[in-house]
TORPA-4810 file (N, C-alpha, C, O; in nm, 3 decimals):
<nodes>
NODE_1_-11.297_2.430_-14.022_-11.358_2.446_-13.890_-11.509_2.447_-13.905_-11.564_2.511_-13.995_X
NODE_2_-11.576_2.375_-13.816_-11.721_2.366_-13.822_-11.786_2.496_-13.777_-11.741_2.560_-13.681_X
NODE_3_-11.890_2.535_-13.846_-11.961_2.659_-13.815_-12.091_2.637_-13.738_-12.150_2.733_-13.687_X
NODE_4_-12.135_2.513_-13.729_-12.261_2.483_-13.661_-12.238_2.378_-13.553_-12.145_2.298_-13.561_X
NODE_5_-12.323_2.381_-13.455_-12.312_2.282_-13.345_-12.330_2.141_-13.399_-12.262_2.049_-13.354_X
NODE_6_-12.420_2.124_-13.493_-12.444_1.990_-13.548_-12.322_1.940_-13.624_-12.292_1.821_-13.623_X
NODE_7_-12.250_2.032_-13.692_-12.128_1.993_-13.763_-12.018_1.955_-13.666_-11.943_1.861_-13.691_X
NODE_8_-12.008_2.027_-13.556_-11.909_1.993_-13.454_-11.938_1.856_-13.394_-11.847_1.776_-13.371_X
NODE_9_-12.065_1.830_-13.369_-12.105_1.700_-13.315_-12.072_1.589_-13.415_-12.024_1.482_-13.377_X
NODE_10_-12.099_1.614_-13.541_-12.072_1.514_-13.645_-11.922_1.485_-13.652_-11.882_1.370_-13.671_X
NODE_11_-11.838_1.586_-13.637_-11.693_1.566_-13.637_-11.651_1.478_-13.520_-11.569_1.388_-13.537_X
NODE_12_-11.706_1.505_-13.402_-11.674_1.423_-13.285_-11.720_1.279_-13.306_-11.647_1.184_-13.276_X
NODE_13_-11.841_1.263_-13.357_-11.897_1.130_-13.377_-11.817_1.053_-13.482_-11.790_0.934_-13.465_X
NODE_14_-11.779_1.120_-13.590_-11.700_1.054_-13.694_-11.566_1.006_-13.639_-11.519_0.898_-13.676_X
NODE_15_-11.506_1.085_-13.552_-11.379_1.044_-13.492_-11.393_0.918_-13.409_-11.309_0.829_-13.416_X
NODE_16_-11.499_0.910_-13.331_-11.523_0.790_-13.249_-11.550_0.669_-13.337_-11.497_0.560_-13.312_X
NODE_17_-11.632_0.687_-13.440_-11.665_0.574_-13.527_-11.543_0.526_-13.604_-11.527_0.407_-13.627_X
NODE_18_-11.456_0.620_-13.643_-11.334_0.583_-13.716_-11.247_0.494_-13.629_-11.193_0.395_-13.678_X
NODE_19_-11.232_0.527_-13.502_-11.153_0.444_-13.411_-11.213_0.305_-13.397_-11.141_0.205_-13.402_X
NODE_20_-11.344_0.298_-13.380_-11.412_0.170_-13.364_-11.398_0.085_-13.490_-11.368_-0.034_-13.483_X
NODE_21_-11.420_0.148_-13.606_-11.410_0.075_-13.733_-11.268_0.027_-13.757_-11.247_-0.085_-13.805_X
NODE_22_-11.170_0.111_-13.725_-11.030_0.072_-13.744_-10.996_-0.048_-13.655_-10.929_-0.141_-13.700_X
NODE_23_-11.043_-0.047_-13.532_-11.018_-0.159_-13.441_-11.084_-0.286_-13.493_-11.025_-0.394_-13.485_X
NODE_24_-11.203_-0.274_-13.547_-11.275_-0.391_-13.600_-11.201_-0.450_-13.720_-11.185_-0.572_-13.730_X
NODE_25_-11.157_-0.365_-13.812_-11.084_-0.412_-13.929_-10.952_-0.476_-13.888_-10.913_-0.579_-13.944_X
NODE_26_-10.885_-0.418_-13.791_-10.759_-0.473_-13.741_-10.781_-0.612_-13.681_-10.702_-0.704_-13.704_X
NODE_27_-10.889_-0.626_-13.605_-10.922_-0.755_-13.544_-10.950_-0.860_-13.651_-10.908_-0.975_-13.639_X
NODE_28_-11.022_-0.821_-13.756_-11.053_-0.913_-13.865_-10.925_-0.956_-13.934_-10.907_-1.075_-13.962_X
NODE_29_-10.836_-0.861_-13.963_-10.710_-0.895_-14.029_-10.628_-0.991_-13.945_-10.565_-1.082_-13.998_X
NODE_30_-10.628_-0.972_-13.813_-10.554_-1.061_-13.725_-10.608_-1.203_-13.733_-10.531_-1.299_-13.740_X
NODE_31_-10.741_-1.216_-13.733_-10.802_-1.349_-13.743_-10.767_-1.415_-13.877_-10.736_-1.534_-13.881_X
NODE_32_-10.771_-1.339_-13.984_-10.740_-1.394_-14.116_-10.594_-1.438_-14.122_-10.563_-1.542_-14.179_X
NODE_33_-10.505_-1.359_-14.063_-10.364_-1.394_-14.063_-10.339_-1.524_-13.985_-10.254_-1.604_-14.023_X
NODE_34_-10.414_-1.544_-13.877_-10.400_-1.669_-13.801_-10.439_-1.789_-13.887_-10.372_-1.892_-13.885_X
NODE_35_-10.546_-1.775_-13.963_-10.590_-1.883_-14.051_-10.484_-1.908_-14.159_-10.447_-2.022_-14.184_X
NODE_36_-10.437_-1.801_-14.221_-10.337_-1.815_-14.328_-10.207_-1.876_-14.276_-10.143_-1.954_-14.346_X
NODE_37_-10.169_-1.840_-14.155_-10.047_-1.895_-14.095_-10.062_-2.045_-14.072_-9.969_-2.122_-14.098_X
NODE_38_-10.178_-2.087_-14.024_-10.203_-2.230_-14.001_-10.207_-2.305_-14.133_-10.161_-2.419_-14.141_X
NODE_39_-10.263_-2.244_-14.236_-10.267_-2.307_-14.368_-10.125_-2.324_-14.422_-10.090_-2.429_-14.475_X
NODE_40_-10.044_-2.219_-14.408_-9.906_-2.224_-14.457_-9.825_-2.330_-14.383_-9.736_-2.393_-14.440_X
NODE_41_-9.856_-2.350_-14.255_-9.786_-2.452_-14.176_-9.837_-2.592_-14.207_-9.773_-2.691_-14.170_X
NODE_42_-9.952_-2.603_-14.273_-10.008_-2.733_-14.306_-10.083_-2.797_-14.192_-10.108_-2.918_-14.195_X
NODE_43_-10.120_-2.720_-14.091_-10.190_-2.771_-13.974_-10.341_-2.753_-13.994_-10.395_-2.645_-13.972_X
NODE_44_-10.406_-2.859_-14.036_-10.548_-2.851_-14.073_-10.638_-2.823_-13.953_-10.730_-2.742_-13.963_X
NODE_45_-10.613_-2.888_-13.840_-10.701_-2.868_-13.724_-10.691_-2.726_-13.670_-10.792_-2.665_-13.636_X
NODE_46_-10.570_-2.675_-13.662_-10.552_-2.537_-13.615_-10.615_-2.439_-13.712_-10.676_-2.340_-13.672_X
NODE_47_-10.601_-2.467_-13.841_-10.660_-2.380_-13.943_-10.812_-2.381_-13.933_-10.876_-2.276_-13.946_X
NODE_48_-10.869_-2.496_-13.909_-11.015_-2.505_-13.895_-11.064_-2.429_-13.772_-11.166_-2.360_-13.777_X
NODE_49_-10.991_-2.441_-13.662_-11.029_-2.369_-13.540_-11.016_-2.218_-13.560_-11.103_-2.142_-13.517_X
NODE_50_-10.908_-2.176_-13.625_-10.889_-2.033_-13.652_-10.996_-1.982_-13.748_-11.043_-1.869_-13.735_X
NODE_51_-11.034_-2.064_-13.843_-11.139_-2.026_-13.939_-11.273_-2.010_-13.868_-11.348_-1.917_-13.897_X
NODE_52_-11.302_-2.100_-13.775_-11.427_-2.089_-13.699_-11.432_-1.963_-13.615_-11.539_-1.908_-13.591_X
NODE_53_-11.315_-1.917_-13.568_-11.309_-1.793_-13.492_-11.316_-1.671_-13.583_-11.372_-1.568_-13.546_X
NODE_54_-11.259_-1.683_-13.703_-11.254_-1.569_-13.796_-11.387_-1.544_-13.864_-11.423_-1.430_-13.891_X
NODE_55_-11.460_-1.651_-13.892_-11.583_-1.638_-13.970_-11.685_-1.544_-13.906_-11.733_-1.453_-13.975_X
NODE_56_-11.722_-1.559_-13.779_-11.820_-1.465_-13.722_-11.767_-1.322_-13.713_-11.843_-1.226_-13.725_X
NODE_57_-11.637_-1.308_-13.691_-11.579_-1.175_-13.684_-11.590_-1.104_-13.819_-11.620_-0.984_-13.825_X
NODE_58_-11.566_-1.177_-13.925_-11.577_-1.119_-14.060_-11.723_-1.086_-14.093_-11.752_-0.982_-14.152_X
NODE_59_-11.813_-1.176_-14.057_-11.956_-1.150_-14.083_-12.004_-1.030_-14.004_-12.089_-0.954_-14.052_X
NODE_60_-11.952_-1.012_-13.884_-11.987_-0.897_-13.802_-11.940_-0.768_-13.869_-12.006_-0.664_-13.859_X
NODE_61_-11.826_-0.775_-13.937_-11.776_-0.660_-14.012_-11.871_-0.620_-14.123_-11.884_-0.502_-14.154_X
NODE_62_-11.937_-0.718_-14.183_-12.037_-0.690_-14.287_-12.158_-0.621_-14.225_-12.206_-0.520_-14.276_X
NODE_63_-12.206_-0.675_-14.115_-12.324_-0.620_-14.049_-12.299_-0.477_-14.003_-12.387_-0.392_-14.013_X
NODE_64_-12.178_-0.451_-13.954_-12.144_-0.318_-13.905_-12.107_-0.222_-14.016_-12.092_-0.102_-13.992_X
NODE_65_-12.092_-0.272_-14.137_-12.070_-0.185_-14.251_-11.925_-0.149_-14.279_-11.900_-0.052_-14.351_X
NODE_66_-11.829_-0.222_-14.224_-11.689_-0.189_-14.250_-11.631_-0.270_-14.366_-11.527_-0.234_-14.420_X
NODE_67_-11.697_-0.378_-14.403_-11.656_-0.459_-14.517_-11.777_-0.491_-14.603_-11.890_-0.498_-14.555_X
NODE_68_-11.752_-0.509_-14.733_-11.860_-0.542_-14.825_-11.894_-0.691_-14.815_-11.807_-0.775_-14.792_X
NODE_69_-12.020_-0.720_-14.832_-12.070_-0.857_-14.819_-11.999_-0.953_-14.914_-11.959_-1.062_-14.873_X
NODE_70_-11.983_-0.914_-15.040_-11.920_-1.003_-15.137_-11.772_-1.023_-15.110_-11.718_-1.131_-15.136_X
NODE_71_-11.707_-0.922_-15.057_-11.565_-0.933_-15.023_-11.544_-1.039_-14.915_-11.456_-1.124_-14.926_X
NODE_72_-11.626_-1.033_-14.812_-11.615_-1.130_-14.702_-11.650_-1.269_-14.752_-11.584_-1.366_-14.716_X
NODE_73_-11.753_-1.279_-14.833_-11.793_-1.408_-14.888_-11.680_-1.470_-14.969_-11.651_-1.589_-14.956_X
NODE_74_-11.616_-1.390_-15.053_-11.506_-1.438_-15.135_-11.389_-1.483_-15.050_-11.332_-1.589_-15.074_X
NODE_75_-11.352_-1.403_-14.949_-11.238_-1.438_-14.864_-11.264_-1.565_-14.784_-11.177_-1.650_-14.771_X
NODE_76_-11.387_-1.577_-14.730_-11.421_-1.698_-14.655_-11.417_-1.821_-14.744_-11.370_-1.927_-14.704_X
NODE_77_-11.468_-1.806_-14.865_-11.469_-1.918_-14.959_-11.327_-1.963_-14.993_-11.298_-2.082_-14.996_X
NODE_78_-11.239_-1.867_-15.017_-11.101_-1.902_-15.052_-11.026_-1.963_-14.935_-10.948_-2.056_-14.952_X
NODE_79_-11.049_-1.910_-14.814_-10.985_-1.967_-14.697_-11.032_-2.110_-14.674_-10.952_-2.199_-14.645_X
NODE_80_-11.163_-2.132_-14.687_-11.219_-2.265_-14.666_-11.164_-2.364_-14.769_-11.132_-2.478_-14.736_X
NODE_81_-11.153_-2.319_-14.894_-11.100_-2.405_-14.999_-10.953_-2.439_-14.971_-10.909_-2.552_-14.995_X
NODE_82_-10.878_-2.344_-14.919_-10.738_-2.370_-14.887_-10.725_-2.468_-14.771_-10.634_-2.551_-14.769_X
NODE_83_-10.816_-2.458_-14.675_-10.815_-2.551_-14.562_-10.847_-2.692_-14.610_-10.783_-2.789_-14.568_X
NODE_84_-10.946_-2.704_-14.697_-10.982_-2.835_-14.749_-10.869_-2.896_-14.832_-10.854_-3.018_-14.836_X
NODE_85_-10.791_-2.811_-14.898_-10.682_-2.861_-14.983_-10.565_-2.913_-14.902_-10.479_-2.983_-14.956_X
NODE_86_-10.559_-2.881_-14.773_-10.447_-2.928_-14.690_-10.445_-3.080_-14.684_-10.339_-3.142_-14.697_X
NODE_87_-10.561_-3.141_-14.663_-10.568_-3.286_-14.648_-10.548_-3.361_-14.777_-10.509_-3.477_-14.777_X
NODE_88_-10.575_-3.294_-14.889_-10.569_-3.364_-15.019_-10.428_-3.382_-15.070_-10.408_-3.439_-15.177_X
</nodes>
C-alpha cells in the first residue's frame, strides 16, 4: 500500500500506461500475424499490403518505448525477406 500521495498517483499512472502499452503490443502482434498469414498462403500482394500497414505500427512501438529498436528492425527485415522469397 502506498504511503504517499505521489506513490498513489504513480500507481494510478502505471495502471493506465500498462493498459495502453498492452493494447499497442496486441495491435502490433495482430499486424504481424496478418503478414505471416499472407506469407504462409503465398499471396504476395496481400503480404505486401499487410507489411505496409504493420511497418509504421511497429516503428511507433519503438518510439513509444514498448519494443526495442533492434527487435523491430530484425522482425521487419525477416518479414520483408520472406515476402520477397514468395515470388522466387
